N, C-alpha and C positions, 0 to 999 in steps of 0.2 A: 504494500500500500504506500502511495506517495506521502511525503511529509505534508503537514498542513499548508505550508507555503506553496509547495508544488501542486497540491490538490486544488488550490484556489485558481490555478492557471491550467488545469487539466481540461482538454476539450470536452464539450457537452456529450459528444458521441461516445467518448470513453467513460464518462461519468454514468451515462445511461446503461452501459454494459455492466459496470460494477454494481449498480443498483439492482438491475435485473438478476444478477448472479448472487445477490444477497451478500456481497462483499463490502458494500458501502451503505451506510444508513442515511436516508434522506433527511432525517432529523439532525444528525450530526453535521451533514453537509450544509444544511440551511443555517444552523447555528454558526458554522465557520464563516459563512458569508455575512451574516448579521454582525458578527464580531468585527469583521473587517470594515464593514460600513461604519460602525460606531467608532472605529479607530481612525479612519481616513476621511470620512465625509466632511469633517470640519475643515480639512485642507483643500478639498476638491469641490464641495457643494454639488456633488453629482446627483444626490437624491433630495427631492423636496418633501417627500413623505415616505417613511419607513413603516412597513407592516409589522410592527412590534406587537407583542401581546399587550392588550390594554390601550393601544394607540388607535384602534379602529373604532369609528364612531357610528352612532345611530342618528337618524333624523326623524322629523315629524311624520314623514310619509311611510316610514317603515321602522317601527320601534322594536322589531324582533329579528333584526338582521343576524345572520349566522356569523360565527367568528371567522374573520377573513385574515387573521394574523398568519404570517408565514410559517410559524411553528405549528399552528393548528393544521394548516395544509400539509406540512411535512409529516406530521403524525398520521394523518389519513393515508398519505402516499405510502408510508412505511407499513401500515396495516394491510394495505392492498397487496403489497409485495409478499408479506408473510402469509397471506391467505391464498396466494397463488392466483389472484385475479388477473385478468387480461390487462396489460400495461400499455399506455399510450406511448407515442414516439418520444415524448419529452418527460416521461414519468419520473418524478422526483427531482427534476432539474430546476434549480432556482433561476429566476429571470426577473426582469423588470418591465414596466410599461411606461412609455413616454407619457408625461402628464398632460397630454392633449386628449387622450381617450378616456371616456367615462369608465370608472371601475366601481362596481356595486359595493357600498359600505366602506370605501376607501377614498379619502379626500382627493379631489381632482380640481386643481387650480387653473389649468391651462396657462400657467405662468403669470397669472394676473391677480392683482390685489382685489379686483372686482369679485373673483370667485374663490377667494382664499379659504372660505369655510364651506365650500360646496361638497356634499357627500352624495353622489348619485344613487338612484334607486335601482339601476340596472347597469350591466356591463355592455360596452360596445361588443358587437358580435365577433370582432377580431380577438378581443380579450377572452370571450367565451371559447373560441377555438383554441387559444393558447392554454386555457385552463383544462379544457376537455382532452388535450393532448397529454395532460398530466403534469404540466409545469407548475412551479410554486412561485407565486408573485411576492417578491421581496419588498416592493414599493414602487413609487412613481418617480421617474427621473426628471431632472431639471430641463426646462425649455424656456426660450424667450416668450414674451407675452403673445398668446394665440399663435405661437410658432413663428412670429415675425421679428427676427432679431438682426437681420442683415448679416448673417453668418456668424453671429456671436451670441452665446447664451448669457443674456443679462435680463434682469427684470427687477421689479420693485419689491420682490419677496425676500431678497437677501443678496448675498455676495455673488460675484461672477461664478460661473462654473469654470473650473481651472484645469489646466492640462497636466496629467500625471508626469509627463516628461520634464516639465518645468512649470511649477505652479504660478509663476508670474505671467504665463502665457495663456491665451484662450484655448478652449477645447473645441471650438467650432460650434455650429448650430445648424438647424434648431434642435437636433437630437444630441446636444452637447453632453447632457448628463448620461445618456446611454453610452456614448463613445468613451467618456472618461471612466465610467464604471467598469466597462469591459477591459479597457487598457490597464486599469489598476487592480484587476482581480477582485472586484466587488460582486460580480456575477459572471458566469461564463458566456452568456448570450443575453442580448437586450433587444427589446422592441424599439423601433424608431419609425419616423415618417419622413418622407422626402417630397417637398413641394417646390424645391428650387435648388436642391443640393443638400438637403438637411440630413441625409444619411451619409452621403459621400464626403461632406466637409469634415465632420468630426472623425470619420474613419481615417481620412488622410492626416489630419492634425494629430490624432492620438495613436497612429501606427497600428491600426487594426483593419479588419475587412468589413465592408458594407456593400449591400446590393439593393438597388431599386428595381423591381420587376417592371415589365411592360405595363403601360397604363391600363388599368382594369383587371390585372392579374390578381391583385388583392382588391376586392370590390369595396365600394363606399356604402355606408348605411343610407337607406332612404329615409331622410328626415323631413321631407316636405317638398314643396314646389322647386326650391333651388337645387334639389338633388337631381332634377331632370335637366339642369343646365349642361349642354353638351361640351362646354369648355371646362375641363378639369385637369389638374396637373399634379396632384399629390398622391403618393403611394405609401402604404405601410410596408415595412421591410425589416430585416435583421441587421444588427451589428454584432460581430463575433471575432474571435481570434483565428479561426480556421475557416476555409471555404466549405469544408464538409459540414460544419455546424450551421453555416448560413443556408446551405441547401436544405438541410433538415428543417430549420426554422421557417424558411420561406414556404416549404411544402405545407406546413401546418396552417399558415395564414392564407394560402392561395385557394382559388376556386370560387365558382358562383355560390350565392347564398340567397335564400328566399327573402331575407330582409334587406337585401342590397338594392341600390338603385339599378333599374334595368338599363340605364343610359351609360354606356362606356364599359360595362362589365364584360369581361371575356367569359362567355357562357360555356365554353368547352372545359372539360376537366384539365387541370394542369399536367404537363409531362412529369415524369419521374426525374426530379432535379438531381438527386444523389446518383442516379445511374449514369448521368452525363459526365461525372467528374473524371472518369478515366479515359475519356475520348481523345484528349490531347488536341494539338493544333496543327498537326502535320497536314500540309496541303492547303491550309486556309489562306485566303487573300485578306491581308490586314493592311489598313492604312494608319499612318501615324501623323498627327498634326500637333505641332508645338504650341499653336496659338489660334487654331480655327480660322486663320487668315486675318484676324483683326483684334486679337486680345493680347495686351502686354503681359509677359510672363518673365519673372526674374531669371537671369542667366543661370544661377545656381540650380534652380528648379528644372530649367530646360535641360541642363547637362545630365542631371540624375535620371530624368524621364527618358531622354534620348537613349541613354545606355540601357535602361530597362526595356525599351522597345526592341532593341537589337537582340535581346534574349529570345524573343519569339522566332527570329531567324534561325537561331541555333536549335530551336525545337521543331524546325521543319516547315514553318510558315514563310510566305513571302511578305515583305513589309515595304510599302511605298510611302514616301514622305509628302506631307503638305498637299493633300488632294481634296480635303474637305474645307471649304471656305464659305463663311457667312459674314454678314454685317452685324456685329454684335450690338451696335447701337439700335438698329432696327428691331432686333430681338428683344432688347431691353425695353424699348418703347411699347411693343405689343404686350410684354409682360406687365408693365406698369398699368396699362389700360385695363387689361383683362382681370388682373388680380385686384386692382383698385375697385372695380365694379363689384366683384365677388365679395371683397372684404366689407364694402358698404352694406351689401345685402345681408351679410351674416353678422356683422358686428356694429352696424349703425345704431342698433338698439342700446348700445352701451355709451354712446357719445355724451349722454347727460352725466356720466361718471368719468368724463374724459380726463379730469384732474388726477385720477388714479392710474391712468395709462402712461406708458412710455411715450414721450412727446412725438417721436417719429411714427409710432403706430397710430396715434390719434390723427396726426397730419395725413397719413396715408388713407385712413378711412374717410376723412373729410374731403380729400381730393377725389376719392372714388365717387362721391356724390355729385361732383362737378363735371364728370366726363360726359361728353356729348354723344349723341347717336352717331354722328359722322366719325368721331374718334374711335368709337367702338367698332363700327363697320370697317374702318381702315385697319384696325388691329386684327380683326377676323381674316381679312384678306392677307395680311402679312403672315398670319399663322398658317394659312393654307399654303403659301409659297414656301415657308420653311418646311412644312411637313412633306410637300411634294419633292422638294430638293433632297431631303434626307432619305425619302423612300427610294428615289432613283439612285442615290449614292449606294445604298445597301443592295442594289441589284448587281453592283460591280464588286463590292467588298463584303466579307463576312463580319469583320469587326473593325472598329475605329479605336485607336489609342490616343489619349491626350494626357497632359498633366492634369491631375485632379484639381489642383489649385495653383494660382499664379505665384504664391509666396509660401514660405515656411510659416509656422505658427508665430504670431506677433503678440505683444504685451496686452494684457487686459486694460480696457479703457481706451484703446487705440484701434483705428482701422486704417489700413494703408490707402492713401489717396494719390500716391505716385508709385508706379510699378515699372521697373526697367527704364526709369527716367521719363516716363510718360504719365500724364494725369489720367486718373480713372475715377469712376463713380465710387465714392467712399463707402456706400452701403452695399455695393454689389460687385465692384471691379475685380476683387480677388477670387471670386468663385464664378466668374463669367463663363468658364468652360463647362459648367454643369447645367444651368437652368435651361439652355436650349433643348435639352433632351427630355425635360419634363413636359415641354410643349409638343415635341414630336412624338412622345409616348414610348420611346425606345428604352429597353432595359439597359442599365448601366451600373457598374461597380467600381469601387476604389480598392486597389491592392497596395499594400506597403511596398515601396520599391527602393528605399534608401533614406539617408539622413543628410541634413545640412546644419552644421553647427550643433549636432546632437539632437536635432528635432526632426520628427518624421516627415517624409514626403510620400505622396500617393500617386499612382498611375491609374487613370480612368480607362476602363474597358467598356465600350458601348457596342451593343449588338443590334441586329435587325429586329423589327417588331415581333414580339412573341417568341423570341429565340433566347430566352434565359439560359437554356442548356449550353449554348455556345459561349456565353459570357462566363458561366460557371466553369466550363471545361477549360477555357483559356486561363481563368483565375487559378484553377487547381494546377495547371501545367506550370504556370509561373511560380506558384507557391512551392512546387516540388523542386524547381530549378534554383529558386532564391528564397529559402524559408525565412519566416519572420516570427512565427508564433512563440519561439523560445525566448524572444527579446522581451525584457521587462523594464518598465520605466522606474526611475528612482523612487517615486511616490507609489510604492506598492508593498 
């Protein structure tokens, strides 16, 4: 049996085998992670709520809620093992839920002071899927307000979420708490969401793996008329230390659901993601772009990612350089328009409490109310052009590689506004290689590929629509050639 320190960094796939073989107690494993959270969370602020015994609340709508503490879940998981019951794919594995999804009986703030005391009556169905797979929910991970942090996990609930490789630095956003928690060994796998890079940013900055599936692979809940809006750009997905763990966790989340919005949901059953991991990349046509034709990227990052891209040639793929080119300002403009309208429709109800919001979030919602029909129509046209260009591109290539981010992790309280000597948008310039693929709907992952000044750098792997298996296979091939899961940050 590994030591406690090694056990905390053991892949979920291995933990699951140990639990099923009655060699590892879910209760002891859960207690290990809870102890680590209590020891390290004050330095990282990765968790906003921890599912301790006694920390779970009731509310006026449901005064008889079941015990949702992590240890109560673990005791039930252990009992099921000892009784020989059928075990789910994540049985006994501690994990976390990003604090954007409702969790029954467990505080859900969405990173906002406005909701700081909200305890939902029901789980989001993605949470239900994770629970039904046997996972143990340790708590809710930190996120910027309503997931809108400009690539940084900050809110008015407390301190920044900090990077385990250097706690003066950001962990990324909006799944920053999830990324920091996995990197620091506070849980082996974590749930995240990605609406503009929110899985891939913290994966890159924290030196772990994260994947966003194709748009609609993990469906969205039908919550009313806005659920039928055909413009959607966010996906739930995993952050993990290994590609195999991500494939396993994504399988649990993916697939159509009767409570999902019928608009945009991929109605076919998902492929077997784990089965794709051994396929390799031999014979694949891969493109590498250092800047998508218009994005400033720091030279140190370009150098690391270019070297990583060449690894795929050694694995039997062909790699062409700089053949995907877009106008990033046009993509940013369409994003501002479409997201602004969506945010006003969803969060305009909170503007009377705007003094409790982060100023840039309030401003973004207010601006969404001012967008004209002409601006919205122009954004839809630009979206179609981007989608068609990308669709045609993937008729020629199997995969696209880019730097995940334009810079290494930077200090908390700061955002780069100049990159490689060129001015960029302060709230978006450093992750501009990511959000185009939220709007095209393509699956994309970030794999750790090196370091700059002791801080992690990620390589983005983008696949054609609905081809997560190719992204996962390429990720696993790179992981085998250039392993990273054994690397541990100082704050762990």
